[in-house]
C-alpha positions in Angstrom: 3.5 -50.9 -19.9 0.9 -48.5 -21.3 -2.7 -49.7 -21.0 -3.4 -51.9 -24.1 -6.5 -53.3 -25.6 -5.4 -56.8 -26.6 -5.9 -58.4 -30.0 -7.8 -61.7 -29.7 -5.6 -64.7 -29.3 -6.9 -66.4 -32.4 -5.7 -63.5 -34.6 -2.2 -63.4 -35.9 0.1 -65.5 -38.2 1.7 -68.7 -36.9 5.0 -67.1 -36.2 3.4 -64.8 -33.6 2.0 -67.9 -31.8 5.3 -69.8 -32.0 7.2 -66.9 -30.3 4.2 -66.3 -27.9 3.9 -62.7 -29.1 1.0 -60.8 -27.7 -0.5 -57.9 -29.6 -2.8 -54.9 -28.9 -3.5 -51.2 -29.3 -2.7 -48.3 -27.0 -5.3 -45.6 -26.3 -3.5 -43.4 -28.8 -3.8 -46.1 -31.5 -0.2 -47.1 -31.3 0.5 -50.7 -32.2 1.9 -52.7 -29.3 3.6 -56.1 -29.4 5.2 -57.8 -26.5 6.7 -61.1 -25.3 8.2 -62.4 -22.0 11.9 -63.0 -22.3 13.1 -66.2 -20.9 16.2 -68.4 -21.6 14.4 -70.0 -24.6 14.6 -66.6 -26.3 18.2 -66.0 -25.5 21.1 -65.8 -27.9 23.4 -68.4 -26.4 22.8 -68.4 -22.6 23.2 -64.7 -21.9 20.6 -62.3 -23.3 17.6 -62.0 -25.6 18.3 -62.4 -29.3 18.1 -59.0 -31.1 15.9 -60.6 -33.8 13.1 -60.7 -31.2 13.2 -57.0 -30.7 13.2 -56.4 -34.5 10.3 -58.9 -34.9 8.3 -57.0 -32.2 9.0 -53.7 -33.9 7.8 -55.1 -37.3 4.6 -56.5 -35.7 3.8 -53.4 -33.8 4.2 -51.3 -36.9 1.8 -53.5 -38.8 -0.7 -53.0 -36.0 -0.3 -49.2 -35.9 -0.9 -49.1 -39.7 -3.9 -51.4 -39.4 -5.6 -48.9 -37.0 -5.3 -46.2 -39.7 -6.4 -47.9 -42.9 -9.3 -50.0 -44.0 -8.8 -53.7 -44.9 -5.2 -54.0 -43.5 -5.0 -57.7 -44.7 -5.5 -56.4 -48.3 -3.6 -53.2 -48.1 -0.4 -54.0 -46.2 2.1 -55.3 -48.8 5.0 -55.9 -46.5 8.0 -54.3 -44.8 10.3 -52.3 -47.1 12.9 -51.4 -44.4 13.4 -51.9 -40.7 16.3 -50.1 -39.1 16.9 -50.7 -35.4 19.4 -49.4 -32.9 20.0 -51.7 -29.9 20.7 -49.6 -26.8 20.8 -52.2 -24.0 20.9 -56.0 -23.6 17.7 -57.7 -22.3 18.0 -60.8 -20.0 14.5 -61.3 -18.7 11.1 -59.7 -18.3 8.6 -58.1 -20.7 10.0 -56.9 -24.0 7.5 -54.5 -25.6 7.5 -52.6 -28.9 5.3 -49.6 -29.3 4.9 -48.2 -32.8 3.5 -44.8 -33.6 2.8 -43.6 -37.1 5.1 -40.9 -38.6 3.7 -40.9 -42.1 0.8 -42.6 -43.8 0.7 -42.1 -47.6 -1.1 -44.0 -50.4 1.8 -46.4 -51.0 4.2 -46.0 -48.0 3.7 -45.9 -44.2 6.5 -45.1 -41.7 6.5 -45.7 -38.0 8.8 -44.9 -35.1 9.1 -47.7 -32.6 10.3 -47.7 -29.0 11.3 -51.1 -27.6 11.3 -51.3 -23.8 12.2 -53.8 -21.1 10.0 -52.7 -18.2 10.3 -48.9 -18.3 13.8 -48.8 -19.8 14.3 -48.0 -23.5 16.4 -50.8 -25.0 16.1 -50.2 -28.7 14.7 -47.7 -31.2 13.5 -48.6 -34.6 12.2 -46.9 -37.8 10.0 -49.2 -39.9 8.7 -48.5 -43.5 5.9 -50.6 -45.0 4.7 -50.8 -48.6 0.9 -50.4 -49.0 -1.2 -51.4 -51.9 -3.4 -48.6 -53.2 -6.9 -48.3 -51.8 -9.4 -50.2 -54.0 -6.8 -51.8 -56.1 
């Protein structure tokens, strides 16, 4: 995994804590969200549920946007669209989403997200967020 500056443990919505999602920022300001995959996060008894990869992509995108704008809690209005292609199944180990900004406008932000298991790319996502206008 790329060196990451972690976000403090007390930060983050309850869902992040329930799923044990860790968050941080890469040196290039990419948003990074990761979790350790174990049988509790499997779909049935075979592999990680795809919703975990999608959730990580969404969280990482929010982090990437927050590095670029002031007052992210007041400016980020939510996810408009999240499109993800699953490339490989994940059974165990670290699942990491790394989001890099493609577009940051006044009302819309778009990020490209790589989801990896170790060094292997396992999913690719494109996330679009709605932003509230600055100062309003």
